[in-house]
C-alpha positions in Angstrom: -13.0 -11.5 2.0 -14.4 -13.7 -0.6 -14.1 -12.7 -4.5 -17.1 -14.4 -5.6 -20.4 -15.9 -4.0 -19.3 -19.5 -5.0 -16.1 -19.0 -3.1 -18.0 -19.3 -0.1 -20.1 -22.0 1.3 -22.1 -21.5 4.7 -20.5 -18.5 5.6 -17.0 -19.9 5.3 -14.3 -19.0 2.5 -13.3 -22.3 0.6 -9.7 -21.5 0.8 -9.7 -20.2 4.6 -7.1 -21.7 7.1 -10.4 -22.7 9.4 -12.1 -24.5 6.5 -9.0 -26.2 5.4 -8.4 -27.1 9.3 -12.1 -28.6 9.9 -11.7 -30.6 6.6 -8.6 -32.0 8.3 -10.2 -32.9 11.4 -12.9 -34.6 9.4 -10.5 -36.9 7.7 -8.7 -37.5 10.9 -12.0 -38.5 12.3 -12.9 -40.8 9.4 -9.4 -42.4 9.6 -10.2 -43.1 13.7 -13.4 -45.1 12.8 -11.2 -46.9 9.8 -8.0 -47.4 11.0 -7.6 -46.5 14.3 -4.1 -47.7 14.7 -2.5 -45.8 12.2 -3.2 -42.5 14.4 -0.2 -41.7 16.0 -0.3 -42.3 20.1 -0.2 -38.5 21.1 -2.6 -37.5 18.8 -5.0 -40.5 19.8 -4.7 -39.4 23.4 -5.3 -35.6 22.6 -8.0 -36.3 20.7 -9.8 -38.4 23.4 -9.7 -35.1 25.5 -10.8 -32.9 22.7 -13.6 -35.0 21.8 -15.7 -34.3 25.0 -17.2 -31.1 23.9 -17.6 -28.9 20.9 -15.2 -26.2 22.2 -12.7 -28.9 22.9 -13.0 -30.0 19.2 -12.4 -26.2 18.0 -9.3 -25.9 20.2 -7.8 -29.0 18.9 -4.4 -28.2 17.2 -2.1 -30.8 15.6 -0.2 -28.7 13.1 1.4 -31.9 11.3 -2.4 -32.7 10.0 -3.1 -29.4 9.3 -5.4 -28.6 12.3 -5.3 -25.5 13.9 -7.0 -24.0 17.2 -10.1 -22.2 16.9 -13.0 -20.4 18.5 -16.0 -22.2 18.5 -18.2 -19.7 16.5 -15.2 -19.9 14.0 -15.2 -23.4 13.9 -19.1 -23.9 13.4 -19.0 -21.1 10.8 -16.2 -23.2 8.8 -17.9 -26.4 8.8 -21.1 -25.0 7.9 -23.4 -24.9 10.8 
């Protein structure tokens, strides 16, 4: 549980693993749009499959980049939706 109101953004704690994962996903997607050749081939293949649905994005896991699998509801909460 968050200690102070400012530690919570849109229902997700700023330092939660889910929040860090969503930020890592966002950075990965930005990297895909600016420098797609820098993304590892296995990760590109995984992204193509998982970006077909919201649930697929939420279930994406790539621990080397700090991205963990979670439920769609947790993902939406951590993203601030």
